[in-house]
C-alpha positions as CSV (number, residue, x, y, z in Angstrom):
1,M,22.6,9.4,38.5
2,Q,24.9,7.3,36.3
3,T,22.1,4.7,35.8
4,K,19.6,7.3,34.8
5,K,22.1,8.8,32.3
6,S,22.8,5.3,30.9
7,F,19.1,4.5,30.7
8,N,18.3,7.7,28.8
9,Y,21.1,7.0,26.3
10,W,19.9,3.5,25.7
11,Q,16.2,4.5,25.6
12,W,16.9,7.0,22.8
13,R,19.2,4.7,21.0
14,V,16.6,1.9,20.9
15,I,13.9,4.4,19.8
16,L,15.9,5.9,17.0
17,C,17.6,2.7,15.8
18,S,14.4,0.8,15.7
19,M,12.7,3.6,13.8
20,I,15.4,3.4,11.1
21,G,15.2,-0.4,11.1
22,Y,11.4,-0.6,10.8
23,S,11.3,2.0,8.0
24,M,13.5,-0.4,6.0
25,F,10.6,-2.9,6.1
26,Y,8.5,-0.3,4.2
27,F,11.2,0.0,1.5
28,V,10.6,-3.6,0.6
29,R,6.8,-3.6,1.1
30,K,5.2,-0.5,-0.4
31,N,7.2,-0.5,-3.6
32,F,4.8,-2.9,-5.3
33,S,2.1,-0.2,-5.5
34,F,4.3,1.8,-7.9
35,A,5.0,-1.2,-10.1
36,M,1.3,-2.1,-10.5
37,P,0.4,0.5,-13.1
38,V,3.4,-0.4,-15.2
39,L,2.8,-4.1,-14.9
40,G,-0.9,-3.6,-15.8
41,A,0.0,-1.5,-18.9
42,E,2.9,-3.7,-20.0
43,Y,1.3,-7.1,-19.5
44,G,-2.5,-6.4,-19.5
45,I,-3.0,-7.5,-15.9
46,K,-6.4,-6.3,-14.6
47,D,-7.0,-4.3,-11.4
48,S,-9.2,-7.1,-10.1
49,T,-6.1,-9.4,-10.3
50,F,-4.0,-6.9,-8.4
51,G,-6.8,-6.6,-5.9
52,I,-6.8,-10.3,-5.3
53,I,-3.1,-10.3,-4.8
54,L,-3.2,-7.3,-2.4
55,T,-6.0,-9.0,-0.5
56,M,-4.1,-12.2,-0.1
57,G,-1.0,-10.4,0.9
58,G,-2.8,-8.2,3.4
59,L,-4.6,-11.1,5.0
60,V,-1.4,-13.1,5.3
61,Y,0.3,-10.0,6.8
62,G,-2.5,-9.6,9.4
63,V,-2.2,-13.3,10.4
64,S,1.6,-13.0,10.6
65,K,1.3,-9.9,12.8
66,F,-1.0,-11.8,15.1
67,I,1.3,-14.8,15.4
68,N,4.4,-12.6,15.7
69,G,2.8,-10.7,18.5
70,F,3.0,-13.7,20.7
71,I,6.5,-14.6,19.6
72,A,7.7,-11.1,20.2
73,D,6.5,-11.0,23.9
74,R,9.0,-13.9,24.6
75,A,11.8,-13.4,22.0
76,N,14.8,-11.2,21.5
77,A,13.7,-8.2,19.5
78,R,17.0,-7.6,17.7
79,W,17.2,-11.1,16.2
80,H,13.5,-11.1,15.4
81,L,13.9,-8.0,13.3
82,V,17.2,-9.1,11.6
83,I,15.9,-12.5,10.5
84,A,12.6,-11.1,9.1
85,L,14.0,-8.2,7.2
86,S,16.8,-10.3,5.7
87,I,14.2,-12.6,4.2
88,C,12.1,-9.7,2.9
89,V,15.2,-8.3,1.2
90,A,15.9,-11.6,-0.5
91,L,12.3,-11.9,-1.8
92,N,12.4,-8.4,-3.2
93,A,15.6,-9.1,-5.1
94,L,13.9,-12.2,-6.6
95,F,10.8,-10.2,-7.4
96,G,12.8,-8.1,-9.7
97,W,13.7,-11.2,-11.7
98,S,10.1,-12.4,-12.0
99,P,9.9,-11.9,-15.8
100,Q,12.9,-14.2,-16.2
101,I,11.5,-16.7,-13.7
102,S,8.1,-16.6,-15.5
103,H,9.9,-17.3,-18.8
104,W,11.7,-20.3,-17.2
105,I,8.3,-21.6,-15.9
106,S,6.2,-21.0,-19.0
107,G,8.8,-21.3,-21.8
108,A,7.4,-18.1,-23.3
109,T,8.3,-14.4,-23.3
110,E,4.8,-13.2,-24.0
111,G,1.2,-14.3,-24.3
112,P,-1.3,-15.9,-21.9
113,D,1.0,-18.5,-20.5
114,F,3.8,-16.0,-19.8
115,V,1.3,-13.6,-18.2
116,G,-0.3,-16.3,-16.1
117,A,3.2,-17.4,-14.8
118,L,4.0,-13.8,-14.1
119,V,0.8,-13.3,-12.1
120,S,1.6,-16.5,-10.1
121,C,5.1,-15.4,-9.4
122,T,3.8,-12.0,-8.2
123,A,1.3,-13.6,-5.9
124,V,3.8,-16.0,-4.4
125,F,6.4,-13.3,-3.8
126,I,3.9,-10.9,-2.3
127,I,2.4,-13.5,0.0
128,L,5.8,-14.7,1.2
129,N,7.0,-11.2,1.6
130,N,4.0,-10.4,3.8
131,V,4.6,-13.5,5.9
132,F,7.9,-12.0,7.1
133,Q,6.8,-8.4,7.0
134,G,4.4,-9.3,9.8
135,A,7.5,-9.8,12.0
136,G,8.4,-6.1,11.8
137,F,6.1,-4.3,14.2
138,A,5.8,-6.8,17.0
139,P,9.4,-6.8,18.2
140,C,9.4,-3.0,17.9
141,N,6.3,-2.7,20.0
142,R,8.0,-4.9,22.6
143,L,10.9,-2.5,22.7
144,M,8.8,0.5,23.2
145,V,6.8,-0.8,26.2
146,H,10.0,-2.1,27.8
147,W,12.0,1.1,27.4
148,I,9.3,3.9,27.7
149,P,7.4,4.6,31.0
150,P,3.5,4.6,30.5
151,K,3.3,8.3,31.2
152,E,5.6,9.1,28.3
153,L,4.4,6.3,26.0
154,A,2.0,8.5,23.8
155,T,4.7,11.1,23.0
156,K,7.6,8.7,22.4
157,M,5.5,5.9,20.7
158,S,4.2,8.6,18.3
159,L,7.7,9.6,17.6
160,W,8.6,6.0,16.9
161,N,5.6,5.6,14.6
162,V,7.0,8.2,12.3
163,S,9.1,5.3,11.0
164,H,6.0,4.1,9.1
165,S,5.7,7.4,7.2
166,I,9.5,7.8,6.8
167,G,9.7,4.5,5.0
168,A,6.5,4.8,3.0
169,G,7.2,8.4,2.1
170,I,10.7,7.9,0.9
171,V,9.9,4.8,-1.1
172,A,7.0,6.5,-2.7
173,V,9.2,9.4,-4.0
174,L,12.0,6.9,-4.9
175,C,9.8,4.5,-6.8
176,G,7.8,7.2,-8.5
177,A,11.1,8.6,-9.9
178,I,12.3,5.0,-10.8
179,V,9.1,4.3,-12.8
180,A,9.4,7.6,-14.6
181,R,13.0,7.1,-15.6
182,S,13.8,3.3,-15.6
183,H,12.3,-0.2,-15.7
184,W,9.8,-1.3,-13.0
185,Q,12.2,-4.0,-11.8
186,W,14.4,-1.4,-10.2
187,C,11.5,-0.6,-7.9
188,F,12.4,-3.9,-6.2
189,W,16.2,-4.0,-6.6
190,I,17.1,-0.5,-5.3
191,P,14.9,-0.8,-2.2
192,A,16.3,-4.3,-1.5
193,I,19.8,-2.9,-1.6
194,I,18.9,-0.1,0.8
195,S,17.1,-2.5,3.2
196,G,20.0,-4.9,3.0
197,V,22.2,-2.2,4.6
198,G,19.4,-1.7,7.1
199,V,19.8,-5.4,8.2
200,L,23.4,-4.7,9.1
201,F,22.4,-1.5,10.9
202,I,19.8,-3.3,13.1
203,F,22.3,-6.0,14.0
204,L,25.0,-3.6,15.0
205,T,23.0,-1.0,16.9
206,L,19.9,-2.5,18.5
207,R,19.5,-4.3,21.8
208,D,16.5,-5.9,23.6
209,T,15.2,-5.0,27.1
210,P,17.0,-2.8,29.7
211,E,18.1,-6.0,31.4
212,S,20.0,-7.1,28.3
213,V,22.4,-4.1,28.8
214,G,22.6,-4.4,32.6
215,L,19.9,-1.8,33.5
216,P,16.9,-2.2,35.8
217,E,13.4,-2.6,34.4
218,L,10.9,0.3,34.3
219,P,9.5,1.3,37.6
220,D,5.7,1.2,38.3
221,T,5.2,-1.6,35.7
222,K,4.4,-4.5,37.9
223,T,2.3,-7.3,36.4
224,E,0.8,-10.5,37.6
225,L,3.6,-12.3,35.7
226,D,6.3,-10.9,37.9
227,E,6.0,-13.8,40.3
228,D,5.6,-16.6,37.8
229,D,6.5,-15.9,34.1
230,S,6.0,-19.5,33.0
231,P,4.4,-20.3,29.6
232,A,1.2,-21.5,31.3
233,E,0.8,-18.3,33.3
234,Y,1.6,-16.2,30.2
235,R,-1.2,-17.9,28.3
236,K,-3.6,-17.2,31.2
237,F,-2.4,-13.6,31.3
238,V,-2.9,-13.0,27.6
239,K,-6.4,-14.5,27.7
240,K,-7.3,-12.0,30.5
241,M,-5.5,-8.9,29.3
242,V,-6.0,-9.3,25.5
243,F,-8.7,-11.7,24.4
244,R,-11.2,-10.8,27.2
245,N,-10.3,-7.1,27.3
246,P,-13.0,-4.9,25.6
247,I,-10.5,-2.0,25.4
248,V,-8.3,-4.0,23.1
249,W,-11.2,-5.2,20.9
250,L,-12.6,-1.7,20.5
251,C,-9.2,-0.3,19.5
252,A,-8.8,-3.1,17.1
253,I,-12.1,-2.5,15.4
254,S,-11.6,1.3,15.2
255,D,-8.1,0.8,13.8
256,M,-9.5,-1.6,11.2
257,F,-11.7,1.1,9.8
258,L,-8.7,3.5,9.9
259,Y,-6.7,1.1,7.8
260,V,-9.4,0.9,5.2
261,V,-8.8,4.7,4.6
262,R,-5.0,4.4,4.8
263,F,-4.7,1.6,2.4
264,A,-7.2,3.1,-0.1
265,V,-4.7,6.0,-0.3
266,L,-1.4,4.1,-0.2
267,D,-2.2,1.1,-2.3
268,W,-4.4,2.7,-4.9
269,G,-3.4,6.4,-4.6
270,P,-0.7,6.2,-7.3
271,K,-3.1,4.7,-9.8
272,F,-6.0,7.1,-8.8
273,L,-3.8,10.2,-9.1
274,Q,-2.6,9.2,-12.6
275,Q,-6.1,9.0,-14.1
276,G,-9.3,11.1,-14.2
277,D,-9.9,14.6,-15.4
278,T,-6.6,16.0,-14.2
279,P,-4.1,13.1,-14.1
280,L,-0.7,13.5,-12.5
281,S,2.6,12.2,-13.8
282,P,4.1,9.2,-12.0
283,T,6.7,11.4,-10.4
284,L,4.1,13.9,-9.1
285,A,1.8,11.1,-8.0
286,G,4.7,9.7,-6.0
287,C,5.5,13.1,-4.5
288,T,1.8,13.5,-3.5
289,I,1.8,10.2,-1.7
290,G,5.1,11.1,-0.1
291,I,3.7,14.5,1.1
292,F,0.7,12.5,2.5
293,E,3.2,10.5,4.6
294,V,5.3,13.5,5.6
295,C,2.2,15.3,6.9
296,G,1.3,12.1,8.6
297,C,4.6,12.2,10.4
298,V,4.0,15.8,11.7
299,G,0.4,14.9,12.7
300,M,1.6,11.8,14.5
301,L,4.2,13.8,16.6
302,L,1.6,16.4,17.5
303,A,-1.0,13.8,18.4
304,G,1.3,12.1,20.8
305,W,2.4,15.3,22.5
306,L,-1.2,16.6,22.8
307,T,-2.3,13.2,24.2
308,D,0.2,13.4,27.1
309,K,-0.2,17.2,27.6
310,L,-3.9,17.9,26.8
311,F,-5.6,14.5,27.5
312,K,-3.3,13.4,30.3
313,G,-2.3,10.3,28.4
314,K,-5.8,9.2,27.4
315,A,-4.9,8.4,23.8
316,Q,-8.4,7.1,22.9
317,K,-9.7,10.7,23.1
318,M,-7.2,11.9,20.5
319,C,-8.1,9.0,18.3
320,L,-11.8,9.9,18.2
321,V,-11.1,13.6,17.5
322,E,-8.6,13.0,14.7
323,M,-10.7,10.4,12.9
324,A,-13.6,12.9,12.8
325,L,-11.3,15.6,11.4
326,T,-10.0,13.0,8.8
327,A,-13.6,12.6,7.6
328,V,-13.9,16.4,7.2
329,C,-10.9,16.5,4.9
330,L,-12.1,13.6,2.8
331,V,-15.5,15.2,2.3
332,A,-13.8,18.4,1.2
333,I,-11.9,16.4,-1.5
334,H,-15.1,14.8,-2.7
335,L,-16.8,18.2,-3.1
336,L,-14.0,19.7,-5.2
337,P,-15.3,20.5,-8.7
338,D,-14.0,18.7,-11.8
339,G,-10.8,20.2,-13.2
340,S,-9.7,21.7,-9.8
341,N,-6.1,22.6,-9.4
342,P,-4.2,19.4,-8.4
343,V,-2.4,21.4,-5.7
344,V,-5.8,21.8,-3.8
345,T,-6.2,18.0,-3.9
346,L,-2.7,17.6,-2.7
347,V,-3.2,20.0,0.3
348,L,-6.4,18.4,1.4
349,L,-4.9,14.9,1.1
350,A,-2.0,16.1,3.1
351,M,-4.3,17.3,5.8
352,A,-6.1,14.0,5.8
353,G,-2.8,12.3,6.4
354,F,-2.0,14.8,9.2
355,F,-5.1,13.7,11.1
356,L,-5.1,10.0,10.1
357,Y,-1.7,9.0,11.3
358,G,-2.1,10.2,14.9
359,P,-4.6,7.5,15.7
360,Q,-2.6,4.9,13.9
361,A,0.2,5.5,16.4
362,L,-2.1,5.8,19.4
363,Y,-4.2,2.7,19.3
364,C,-1.2,0.6,20.4
365,V,-0.5,3.2,23.1
366,V,-3.9,2.5,24.6
367,T,-3.6,-1.3,24.3
368,G,0.1,-1.3,25.3
369,K,-0.8,0.4,28.6
370,H,-3.8,-1.9,29.3
371,A,-2.3,-5.2,28.2
372,T,1.0,-4.1,30.0
373,K,4.5,-4.7,28.7
374,K,4.1,-8.5,29.2
375,A,1.3,-8.8,26.6
376,A,1.6,-5.5,24.6
377,S,2.9,-7.3,21.5
378,A,0.1,-9.9,21.7
379,A,-2.4,-7.1,21.9
380,G,-0.7,-5.4,18.9
381,G,-0.9,-8.7,17.0
382,L,-4.6,-8.9,17.5
383,I,-5.0,-5.3,16.3
384,G,-2.8,-6.1,13.3
385,L,-5.0,-9.1,12.5
386,M,-8.1,-6.9,12.6
387,C,-6.5,-4.1,10.7
388,Y,-5.5,-6.3,7.8
389,A,-9.0,-7.7,7.5
390,S,-9.5,-4.3,5.9
391,V,-7.8,-5.5,2.7
392,L,-10.9,-7.5,1.9
393,F,-12.3,-4.1,0.9
394,T,-9.2,-2.2,-0.1
395,G,-7.7,-5.0,-2.1
396,L,-10.4,-7.3,-3.4
397,G,-13.3,-4.9,-3.1
398,I,-11.7,-1.8,-4.7
399,G,-10.1,-4.0,-7.5
400,F,-13.5,-5.4,-8.5
401,L,-15.4,-2.2,-8.0
402,S,-12.9,-0.4,-10.3
403,D,-13.3,-3.0,-13.1
404,A,-17.1,-3.0,-12.7
405,F,-17.8,0.8,-12.3
406,G,-14.7,2.5,-13.6
407,Q,-14.5,6.2,-13.1
408,D,-17.9,6.4,-11.4
409,F,-16.4,4.4,-8.5
410,W,-13.2,6.5,-8.2
411,D,-15.3,9.7,-8.3
412,N,-17.0,8.6,-5.1
413,L,-14.1,6.9,-3.3
414,F,-13.4,9.8,-0.9
415,I,-17.0,10.2,0.3
416,I,-17.0,6.5,1.1
417,M,-13.7,6.8,3.0
418,A,-15.2,9.7,4.9
419,G,-18.0,7.5,6.1
420,V,-15.5,4.9,7.2
421,S,-13.6,7.5,9.2
422,V,-16.8,8.5,11.0
423,V,-17.4,4.9,12.0
424,S,-13.8,4.6,13.3
425,A,-14.3,7.6,15.5
426,A,-17.7,6.4,16.8
427,V,-16.2,3.1,18.0
428,M,-14.0,4.9,20.5
429,I,-16.9,6.6,22.3
430,P,-17.5,3.8,24.9
431,I,-13.9,4.0,26.2
432,W,-13.6,7.8,26.3
433,N,-12.9,7.9,30.1
434,I,-11.3,4.5,30.9
435,K,-8.6,4.1,33.6
436,D,-4.9,4.9,32.8
437,D,-3.4,1.4,32.5
438,G,-3.6,-2.3,33.4
439,Y,-0.6,-2.5,35.7
440,V,-0.8,-3.6,39.4
441,H,-0.7,-0.5,41.6
442,E,-0.3,-1.1,45.3
C-alpha cells in the first residue's frame, strides 16, 4: 500500500513537473514568429528569407529530435532537459542583442551590409536554438512510458501534451502584447528570463525512472531487453521495434501532414491575421493564436480520455476521426465570405485547434506502446524527424508562395490545409485494428 501511494505521488509529480519544464522550451522557441513581422517592416527582410530560416531551423530540429530520441532511451531525463533548456535560454538572450552583434560584424547600423549581417545572425541563432530544442521532447517521452502503464497512457500522455499548448499559448499572448507595447527584442529577453527560472525548477523537482527513487518498474512491461540490455542488443531491438515497424512509419507519415497544418497556423498565423480584408491588431492576433492553443489543450485532454474509454486505448482510431474533423473546420474557414466578423474566424480556428491537437498527442501513444518503453524515445525521434520535414513546405514553401502570389495564396491557404488534413487521416486506415502493444505477454 505504501509503495502504491509513493508511486502515485511520484508519477503525478513527474507528469506535472515535466509539463511545466517542457512548456519552458516553447517560451524560447515560438517567440520568433512574433518578431518576424516587426523585423520585416523595420529592416525590409522578405517573407522568403524568413521562410528559408524557418525551414533550416525546422529541419535541424527534426534531426535533433531524431538523434536525441536514441540518447534519451539511455540517458538521465532530468539532466538531459536541464542542459538543453539552459543553452536555449542563453541563445535567446543573445538573439535580443542581434542588432548590436550585427553592427559589430558589419560596422554599420543600417543598409544592406547591416541587414545581411542581421539575417545571418538570425539564421545562426535559430539553427543553434533548434539543435538544443530537439532535446526537449525525447527525455519527457522517456519519462511518460516509464511512469505510466500502457492502459493509462493515452489519457495521461494527452494531459502531459497540454504542455505544448500551455507554452505556445502563453508565449503567443505575451509576445503579442510585447510587440504592441515595446521593442521586438523583449520578445526574446522576457521569455529567456522566464525559462531560466524553468531550468532551476526542472533541476529541483524532476527525477528519472521509478528505479531512481527506489520504486519498482511498471508491471506488464516486459521486453526482449530485460535479459540483456547491452548497447548491441539495444541496437537490434531498435531496428526491429522502430525502423522495421510499419506502425511507427505510418504514424510518422500521418503526423508529418498534421504538422504541416499546425505550423502553417503557428508560424505564419500572426502574419496572416494581421493582413487581408479584416486585419487584426498584433495583440488580437496573439490572442487568437493563444485561443487556438487553449482549445487545443481541451481537445487534447478529451481525445486522450475518449481513446481509453471509447476506443479501448486504440489511439490510432481517434487520430483518424479528429484529423477528418480538422479538415471540416478548415473548409468552413475557407468558405467564409470576405469581410466576415473576425470572431467567426477565431471560433472556427479554435475548433480546428481542438481537433488537431488530440492526434498530435496520440501518435506517440501508439508508437510508445508498440516500440515499448525501451525504444519509445527512438520511435518518437523518428516521428520528430518526419514531422519537421514538413517545414520544407511551411517554411520555405509558404515563404516563396507568399512572395510569388501574395494575397491570392493566403486566400486559399485553409483549403490547402484541409486537403493535407484529409491525407493525414487516410494514412491511419491500415492500422485501424492493430494489437494493443509490443510488450512480451506470457
